[in-house]
N, C-alpha and C positions, 0 to 999 in steps of 0.2 A: 504494500500500500504506500503510495507516494503522497506526501503532504508538503505544504509550503508555509513559510512565515512571511509576515509583512516586511521583514528585513532582507528578503530575497535569498533565504536559504531553503534548500529542499531536504527532505528526509525520506529515505526508503526504509520503511518499517517492516521488520521480519521478526515476529514474536516479541521478545522484550529487548531487541537490539535495533538500533537505527543507524544507517549510514547517512552522513551529512555532507553537503557540499553547497556551493553557490549556484544560483540559477543562470540560465542563458542571459536573462535581463541584467543581472548583476555583473557578469563578466563583460557583457557588451558595454555597460556604462563605465566600467573601470578601464577598459582598453587592455593592452597587452600586460598580462600579469608577469611580474619579474621576481617576486619573492612571496613566500607564505610562511607565517609563524604558526606552527601547529601546537596544540596543547600536549602536555605530558601524559603518557599512558598511566592509568591508575588515579589520575586527578579527578575529583568530583566537582561538578559545577551545578549551580541553580539555573533554572530557566532564565534566559535573558542576560546571564553573565557574559562578559567578553571571553571567548574561548580561543581566539586566535586573531591574526591580522593577515590581510591580503594586500599586497602592494603592487601597483601597476606603474606604468610610465606616467600616468596622469594623476593618480591619487592613492591614498592608503585608506582602507576601510576595515572596521572591526568585523569579525565573524562572531555572531552571537549564538549562545547555546540555545537551541530551539526547545529543548526539554531538559528537565532535571535528570542528571545521571552521571555515570562514571565512564571516562574515556577508556575503551578497551583496545583500540588500535588507531594508528595514524597512517596516512598514506605517504610512506617514505618516497615513493616514485614521484609524488607531487612536490615534495621538498627538493628532490634532485632536478625536477623539470617542471617549474611552476607554470609553464605554458599549457600544461594539461588542463588547467582551469579554464583556458580559452578554447582549446581544441575539442575537449570532451567533458564539459562541466557536469553532465549528468551521468557520466560513466567513469572513465579512468581518472578524471579530475576530482574525485571525491576527496574530502578533507580528513574526516575521522569517523570512527564508529563509537557509539555510546550505548551503554546498558541502561535502559530506562528505569528510573526510580518511581515515576508516577505516570502510569499509562493514561490516566484521565486527562493529562495535559494535551494529549493527541487530539482530543475532541475539539479543542479551541483552535487548532491549526487549520489552514486553508486547504481546500481541495483544488484541483487543477483549474476548474472553472472560476472559482473565486479569486485565485491568484492571477489568472490571466486578466481578469477585470481590473484588479489592483495595479498590475504592471503596465497597463496601457498608458 
């Protein structure tokens, strides 16, 4: 199940784990991504905490934690090749995986239709 945040992150939810990245809209607004700061595995964040930073040739933007949980994995390939956030933001350009602490938070996230309306 894919969900979105108003801050332009996407989540691919599988059971109690979510893979998180930035949307096409976010990477398009940022331009060419040149650096990503990913959170530490094992660190716990509350929903809406800053979990990382993405920097482009135009700007830097915070990556917000879309749900409360613990980081279980980060995308080392993205750290090595930040351009993956541009070339495949919904696939190989994912940022981190999080073990959900409060699955009820998912209900407040946007579905694809609601996100598309927001991102226009």
